[in-house]
DRENLUMBA-123520 format. One line per 10 residues: number of its first residue (from 0); their letters; for each residue x negated, y negated, z negated of C-alpha. Coordinates in steps of 0.001 Angstrom, whole numbers. Layout:
NUM> A> X/Y/Z | ...
% end
This chain:
0> MPPLSRHHER> -24976/-60483/-56305 | -23374/-62087/-53227 | -22559/-59433/-50550 | -25364/-59218/-47643 | -24816/-61696/-44631 | -24674/-59845/-41133 | -28370/-61074/-40767 | -29526/-58702/-43779 | -27478/-55697/-42845 | -29345/-52675/-42243
10> PRVSMIDHHR> -29696/-52205/-38302 | -27931/-49424/-37162 | -29199/-46545/-35172 | -28727/-47013/-31594 | -26443/-44346/-30028 | -25604/-43587/-26246 | -22266/-45394/-25457 | -20413/-42635/-23663 | -17852/-45465/-22262 | -20570/-47164/-20793
20> YTPQALHRLI> -22112/-44624/-18622 | -20961/-42227/-15993 | -21173/-38371/-16131 | -23924/-38544/-13652 | -26038/-41071/-15728 | -25529/-39295/-18993 | -26701/-36206/-17330 | -29887/-37837/-16092 | -30428/-39327/-19494 | -30199/-35874/-21018
30> LIGACVLSLS> -32453/-34337/-18647 | -35298/-36844/-19251 | -35136/-36605/-22983 | -35386/-32874/-22636 | -38754/-33319/-20417 | -40231/-35748/-22789 | -39581/-33110/-25741 | -40946/-30395/-23614 | -44052/-32067/-22859 | -44388/-33405/-26371
40> HEGAFQAATA> -44149/-29826/-27608 | -46416/-28117/-24782 | -49032/-31025/-25866 | -48852/-30100/-29639 | -49040/-26340/-28487 | -52135/-26879/-26542 | -53698/-28931/-29290 | -53092/-25979/-31824 | -54585/-23468/-29407 | -57329/-25156/-27898
50> LAQPVPWERL> -60296/-23024/-26981 | -63762/-23422/-28338 | -66717/-23218/-26126 | -67630/-19630/-25283 | -69966/-17712/-27652 | -73559/-18316/-25865 | -74724/-14736/-26352 | -78459/-14400/-25712 | -80274/-10904/-25732 | -82369/-10288/-28879
60> TAGMHVALWN> -83215/-6619/-27970 | -81700/-3807/-26188 | -78168/-3331/-27776 | -78263/-6309/-29719 | -77303/-10124/-29026 | -77610/-13290/-31081 | -75856/-16571/-30920 | -75305/-19788/-32629 | -71673/-20767/-31897 | -70083/-24077/-32831
70> PLEACPQVPS> -66399/-23870/-32733 | -65578/-27499/-34104 | -63517/-28593/-31344 | -61000/-25819/-31943 | -61766/-25202/-35717 | -62661/-28769/-37223 | -63040/-27328/-40756 | -65302/-24441/-39790 | -69145/-25160/-39337 | -71465/-23436/-36859
80> LLMLQIDPER> -71879/-19812/-37115 | -75122/-17704/-36686 | -73725/-14306/-35059 | -75297/-11211/-34173 | -73603/-8331/-32349 | -74725/-4762/-32575 | -74200/-1469/-30752 | -73984/1162/-33298 | -74765/3707/-30976 | -78285/2280/-30674
90> YRFSIHQFRD> -78676/957/-34386 | -77965/2685/-37704 | -76766/1067/-40982 | -78169/1783/-44325 | -77254/520/-47887 | -80242/-437/-50130 | -79990/-1018/-53702 | -82803/-2309/-55914 | -81992/316/-58912 | -81535/2954/-56327
100> EGLRAPISIH> -84918/2004/-54948 | -86553/2133/-58134 | -87173/-1564/-58692 | -87050/-3423/-62056 | -84851/-6385/-60699 | -83472/-7638/-57424 | -85776/-9058/-54949 | -85279/-11544/-51953 | -84254/-10653/-48503 | -87777/-11227/-47101
110> DWQQRTDAYV> -89069/-8762/-49621 | -86277/-6498/-48669 | -87254/-6676/-45032 | -90685/-5971/-45698 | -89945/-3031/-47968 | -87427/-1247/-45550 | -88893/-2468/-42028 | -85449/-2737/-40682 | -84514/-5019/-37575 | -82026/-6906/-39469
120> LFNAGLFRED> -80838/-7233/-43136 | -77837/-8949/-44595 | -76107/-9137/-47941 | -74056/-6574/-49076 | -70599/-7121/-51286 | -70035/-8586/-54515 | -71819/-7848/-57872 | -71252/-8465/-61533 | -73652/-10414/-63840 | -75717/-7445/-64624
130> YSYLGVLLKE> -76082/-6749/-60871 | -73802/-3721/-60614 | -71647/-3304/-57523 | -67938/-4130/-57542 | -66105/-1466/-55808 | -67272/1228/-53474 | -70992/1682/-52527 | -72283/4579/-50906 | -76061/5602/-49919 | -76359/8934/-47878
140> GRSLGTKKHH> -72894/9851/-49519 | -74111/9342/-52971 | -72010/6574/-55349 | -74118/3526/-56173 | -71144/1524/-56934 | -68177/1522/-59522 | -64841/2684/-58472 | -62614/1689/-55622 | -61636/-2016/-56242 | -57656/-1851/-56238
150> SWQGLFAAEP> -57270/-5119/-54390 | -60016/-5178/-51889 | -59023/-3298/-48732 | -62318/-4019/-46716 | -64768/-1288/-46412 | -67657/-1317/-43873 | -68519/2348/-43413 | -71478/3753/-41276 | -73387/7062/-40505 | -70301/9784/-40225
160> TDGTLKKARV> -70418/13151/-41384 | -68369/13777/-38246 | -69831/13616/-34844 | -66455/12532/-33204 | -66308/9519/-35340 | -67688/5969/-34479 | -71002/5318/-35608 | -69916/2559/-37830 | -66526/607/-38675 | -64645/-1773/-40296
170> LDLAFEGFTE> -62118/-69/-42439 | -58850/-1388/-43566 | -58053/709/-47023 | -54606/-684/-46572 | -53867/1446/-43553 | -56761/4126/-43331 | -57664/6550/-46138 | -61084/7135/-47777 | -62175/9440/-50620 | -65553/8951/-52313
180> ERPVYREAAQ> -65577/12655/-53167 | -65758/13845/-49855 | -66587/10542/-47781 | -66607/10851/-43921 | -68933/8037/-43794 | -72361/8133/-45791 | -72986/4751/-46118 | -70341/2435/-47209 | -69724/-1128/-48747 | -66519/-2340/-50081
190> SLMLFDRTGK> -65377/-5716/-49900 | -62163/-8198/-49024 | -60370/-8145/-45900 | -60181/-11162/-43600 | -57709/-10294/-40889 | -56393/-7105/-39908 | -55284/-5483/-36430 | -51751/-6675/-36913 | -53295/-10411/-36766 | -52469/-10910/-40421
200> LRVRDSGKRA> -54779/-12989/-42340 | -55426/-11367/-45646 | -57129/-14496/-47391 | -55204/-17376/-48961 | -56141/-20765/-48729 | -57389/-21506/-52147 | -59334/-24492/-51019 | -62825/-22974/-52379 | -65550/-23483/-49889 | -69140/-21942/-49685
210> FQTVVAEDGQ> -71335/-20325/-47528 | -69882/-16934/-45977 | -71230/-13562/-44532 | -68461/-11612/-42365 | -68837/-8245/-40910 | -66347/-7605/-38044 | -65459/-4936/-35368 | -64668/-5656/-32032 | -62579/-3873/-29475 | -65605/-2358/-27799
220> GSILVIKTVD> -66643/-924/-30818 | -69558/-3271/-31580 | -70271/-4682/-35208 | -70670/-8407/-35578 | -72415/-9889/-38321 | -71523/-13694/-38848 | -73001/-16222/-41224 | -71946/-19710/-41669 | -74685/-22331/-41587 | -72678/-24542/-43923
230> VVSLHHLADC> -69927/-24062/-46478 | -66297/-23280/-45426 | -63225/-21620/-46835 | -62403/-17964/-46088 | -58965/-18968/-45094 | -60329/-21392/-42258 | -62971/-19024/-41365 | -60429/-16202/-40785 | -57992/-18470/-39050 | -60739/-19498/-36664
240> LHRQLPTLQQ> -62439/-15988/-35983 | -59056/-14390/-35329 | -57716/-17421/-32665 | -60582/-17936/-30990 | -62508/-14485/-30635 | -59585/-12219/-29634 | -61869/-9526/-29058 | -62479/-9183/-32805 | -59888/-6463/-34017 | -60570/-6738/-37774
250> AMAMDGGASS> -62797/-8517/-40164 | -63947/-8551/-43753 | -66047/-10881/-45790 | -69153/-9789/-47855 | -70502/-11470/-50758 | -70760/-15367/-50144 | -72154/-18549/-51702 | -75899/-18525/-52433 | -76044/-14731/-51799 | -74903/-15174/-48069
260> DVVASPDLLH> -78167/-14237/-46081 | -79410/-12726/-43001 | -82779/-12211/-41783 | -84591/-10628/-38679 | -88021/-9182/-38940 | -91069/-11140/-37554 | -91835/-8336/-35109 | -88581/-8246/-33677 | -88374/-12194/-33132 | -92389/-12270/-31788
270> AVQETTSQAG> -91172/-9783/-29232 | -88645/-12015/-27707 | -89831/-14689/-25449 | -89193/-17885/-27117 | -87254/-20434/-24936 | -85794/-23800/-25876 | -82196/-22618/-26042 | -83270/-20335/-29017 | -84145/-23403/-30991 | -80648/-23241/-32898
280> WRSLLAGTTG> -80679/-19627/-34005 | -84376/-18681/-34081 | -85194/-20582/-37445 | -81991/-19303/-39078 | -82627/-15668/-38208 | -86351/-15992/-39234 | -85154/-17119/-42731 | -87296/-20269/-42687 | -84628/-22773/-43641 | -82170/-22477/-46904
290> VHIPLPTVIG> -82819/-20839/-50085 | -82976/-17190/-50407 | -82067/-15879/-54067 | -82754/-12244/-55194 | -80329/-9767/-53764 | -79391/-6761/-55591 | -77833/-4812/-52573 | -78621/-5074/-48835 | -77425/-3648/-45587 | -80137/-2679/-43025
300> ISPRTPARGA> -79985/-2433/-39351 | -82666/-139/-37651 | -83209/1448/-34161 | -82089/5236/-34224 | -85204/5911/-32289 | -88452/5615/-34287 | -89985/3650/-31465 | -90935/50/-32550 | -92544/-1146/-29457 | -91435/-4503/-27520
310> PASASSPSTH> -87844/-4634/-26703 | -86821/-2844/-23225 | -84737/-4606/-20587 | -81058/-4292/-20764 | -77999/-6139/-19348 | -75406/-8109/-21573 | -72582/-5820/-22358 | -69155/-6757/-20658 | -67964/-8001/-23948 | -70323/-11195/-23710
320> GR> -68293/-12535/-20951 | -65311/-13717/-23359
% end
């Protein structure tokens, strides 16, 4: 093959000819290049850390707020999230398992609500094909589950035996101890961590997408129950929540897929004056959309006081200004 002519030679990369520029001109060129790189990196950083719209919290009742939050701008792979923020000082959490309740088979979340009369109910952790719970499950200090799962480090725990402890927590078993023999919390459900207090994401990017239910604890001691309105990977969800809601200290995932569910009592929703801004979350919280499969285990949220009248007025907590 004949040699390539000069017209077919590979073009050379243009370089600065030091002999054609004075030291002052070279200095200006270097400064311009540095500014271009800095602006480029700053733009990339801003894009990576873009903030989503603030969570549009609305008061559901005293000590409980609700929102339908769309983080699409900052988290393009995460759908809208139905979010509840609960004050554990006002509300107690209780485990309900179908065998312990004397039922022959799991029931739907609507049936659970009628049975328990809870303000809000959501699905608990994972279970086997025979509906036995995977991991620690405590009801009033009694074990209803299996042995502690060796790799799942998330534990939602509520109703402490020690009055100095918080009423409800998301415990990270990688850093915090918990014994079933002498539990410091009467109600507990084990599942997997999403992210911890160090900021580390505790789920891999497996590519699997499903509906998800998340329980999180914020810096003010509130418990957040979060349900996705569409399928998403746990990794993308964990990353978005950690980046966009910095007040969340740590979060865990409950059972997902078709089991992901949350519903509020009709009485509670009826007591809230209906407005146009509620259109997004009201039908989701009423459970009038989607499929509701039978659930073997749920977690109920009920007032600590027996009164079931119309919600009293209360101002939004300071955490809603985030």
